[in-house]
N, C-alpha and C positions, 0 to 999 in steps of 0.2 A: 125941498128936503131940509128939514130945520137942524138937521146933526150935520157933523164933519166928519168923515172917516180919514183916519190917517195909519198907515202902518210902515213897519220896518221891512222894505223891500228885497228879498233875496232871489236876484233873477236865475240864480244858477248857469254853469258852464255850457250848457247846450244852447240856450237861449242867447247866450252871447256868441256862439259859433256858427255850428251846422243849420241852428235855426235861430235865425236873427230875426226873422218876422216874427215869432211871437214876443220877442222883448218889444218890438216895433210896436204891434198890435196891441200890448197890454198897455205902453205907454199912451197910445191914442184912446184906447176905451176908458182907462181911467181918468185920462184929462177931461174926457167927453162927461164922465158921470160925477166929476168934482172929487175924485178920491186922490188923495194925497200919499206920494210914494218916497218915503226917505231910502233911498239905496245904500245897501251895505257895502260899501266899494270895498273893504278890507276882509271882508268874507271868504271863505276857501269852499272849494268843493266839497260836496258832503260825502261824496266816495260811493255812490250810487249803489250802496248796499257791499262792496267788494271789500273796503277797509276790514269789516270786521271779520270777514276770511281769514287776514292774517292776524289780526288783535283787535278784539272788542273794546279795549281800552283806547285804541287810536280812535276808531269811529266815534266813541264816546268824547274823547277829549276834543276833536276837530269840530264837532258839532255842539258840544257844551260851550265853545268858544263862539261861534256862529248866533247861538240863541243869546251869550251873553252882549253881543253886539246890539241886540233888539232891544234887551232888558236897560242897557245903559241908556237908552232913547226913551225907555218906557213906554214901548210900543209892541204889539203882537207884530210877531214875525210873519209876513206873509209871502208865499211861493206861488209860482204859476206850473209847478211841475210835479205830476204825481209823485215820480221817484222821490225828489226832494222832499216833498211832504211825508212819504212815507218813513225815511230814513231820519230825517230832524224831528218829525213828530214822535217816532219810537223813541230815539235818544232821550227827547224832554220828556214821555213818558214814563222812559226807565229811571232817569235820574231824579225825577220827582219821588218816586217809590223809592228810591234808595235812601232818599233822606231819613228815611224811618227804617228801613230793614237794613241798609249797608251804609251807613254813614262813613266808614273807613275807606269805602271805595270813593265816593263822592268827594272825598278831603283828598284823595289820591290825583283824581282829575282836577281839581283845581290848583292843586301844588304845582302840577304840571303846567298849568293856565298862568300862574303868579311867576312861574320861573321864567316865561317868556314875554314878562311883561303886559299879559292880557287881564281882564276883568275876569272875576271868579263867576261860574253859574251861580245864579240864584233860586230858580225853579220860579220866576215871578211873573213870565208871560205865556203866552200861548203861540202855538204854531198852526196857521192855517192856508191852505190852499184859496186861490183866487174864486174859485167853484163855489166854496161853501162861504166865503166873505162877501160875494156876491147874494147869495140866497139867505143867508142868517143875518148879515150884517146891513148890506143894503138893501134887500127885499124884492121880491118879483113884482109888486104892485110898481113901485118906484122906478124899477128897469122900465115896465110896460108904459108907465108915463112918456118915458124919453123916445120911445121909437117912433121913429118919424117916416120907416120903411120895413114895411110889417112883410115878413117872410113868406106870404101866404101862399100855399100850395107845394112848399119846398120840404121834401121828405129828410129829417137828420136821421142818421143812426148813430147815437153816441157809444164811444169805445172808452171806458173810464181807466182803464190800467187797473191792475191786481195791486200795487202799492198803496196807490190812493184809499182803497178800499179796507184792505187787511192787515197792511204792516203794523198796524196799531191794536193794542188789546181791545180798545174801547174805539167806537165812531160814532160821535154824539151829535151828527150831522145827518146820518144819511143810515139805509140798512146797505150792510156790506155785502149782501147775498142779492138784493135786488133794490137798488139806489132808483131814485128818482129826480136826484136835482138836476140832473143835465136836461132830463126831459121835461121837467117843469119850466126850466128856463126856455127852452125850444118854444113852449106854448105862449110863455109870456111875449116872446117877440114875433110868434104870428105861424113859426113853422109845424110841422107834423112829427112828433117822434116815431120812431120805427123801432121797434122792440125783435130783437133775435137773439139767439143763443150766447153768442160770443163776447156781447157788451162787457160782460164783468170779468172776462177771462184775460190771460196774460197775451199779449201781442207777438211774443218769442223773441224780443230784442234780447233777453239776458243769455240765450243760446245760441247767438247768430255769431258769435267770435270763434264756438267750437264746433257746434252743431250747425251749419247755415241751411243746411237743407231742411231740416226740421223745423228750424226756426220760419223759414219762408212760407212751408207748410200750413203753420199755425196761422201766420198773417193772411196766408192765401183764403183759409177756412172761413176765417173772419170777413174777408172783403168779398167774397161770394155769397156767404148768409146774409150780408146786410144787401147787396144787390139783388138776392133772391127775394128778399121783403121789399123790396122798392125804394130804396134808398137813393137820394140824388147827392147825396155827401155823407160822408164820416166825418165826424166831429170830436177830437180828443182833448183832454186836459193836460197831456204830457208828451213833451218833446221827444222821448225815447222811442214812445209807440207812433208817433208821427214819422219819426225815421223809418221804422220798420215798415210802417203802412204806406206813405208816401214816397219817401226818398228811395227805396229799396223795391217800389211798386213794381216795375219793370222787370226786376230779378225774380220776384215772388211770381208772375206772370210766366217766365220761362218754366220755374219748377211746376206750378200746377199745370202749363199749356194750356191756358185757357187767357185772352185778353179781358183786362178788368175795367180800366178806366176809371175807377171812384176816385172822386177828389177828396182830400183830408183834409180838413180845417182845425186849424187852433181854436179853443173854445172863445177866447178874445175877438179872434176875426168874425166869427159868426154873427157875435152880438152886436160888434162895431158896425157891421153891415146894416141890422137893423137899425141902427141909430144914424145912420144916412151917412157915414165915414166912407171915403172913397175907396176903392181896392186897393189902388196907390199905396196909399198912405198905410197900408196893411200887409204890404209886402206878399201880397196875393200871386205876384208874377213870378215868385221865387219857388214856388211849387214844382215837384217833378212832374206829378200829373195835374195837367191843365185844369184850372179851374175855371175856363172862360165858358164852358156850358153851363154852368152852375149860374153866372155872373149875366150871362143872357137872359136866362130864363128869370131872374129876378130885375131885369130890365137895365142893369148897368151898359 
């Protein structure tokens, strides 16, 4: 590869807490691919869509600051969380529009930032999920060149997460209703993509704190559809989806009255396996649903 990719890395809070294996596997994958990440240590939680329920100004100001930290480095902001992508990307899109349509509001946001000693938002960079950085910046051909263990005969069901696809007005990298980016990555590393109805729907996580049974029914429906389609695993680019689909799968099983046992991988874990990185380096032992049957099928 004749070019060097470098990003301002926004890991988000879930990948540094409940899903530490996502943080671990993202580091392993990007290092193997030669992608440089400059972690935004001073970044704040994006709010996961809840800040705006109390105050849109709060959501905009917090995330304008996150974006400004990337702008200070003159780098695009990279996230590996569908929810973070949806929230921060939506704020970036809105504030860029407000430069023309509501300059007084943008000035209010920047006044709040400067009062706290933060750099103002300029609108000079982009917000990009790891999935689309890999597909549009790095390239599928380059990924395929680096595959040392093709995931042949492994059937993978993508679960995109709704924030990644439809939180922003525009989706320049994929079709928000019939995306193909993850399936194209599966093919590049030798796996077989599985299509099923729920792959672009909500996992149920946003409901889980106040409508738990309904949230688990949603997750159970998606898991059962993927299994019925022949999936060996489900793969998601969102740690919140991972929590509902993997960490809470035993609870989901009780609600749907059926044993499921479908491993749910983070996207960088799957790609890293194809690059020959060992499961221990990717935190695969941390999953609630055992990944051992999948790894045995892959010959690990």
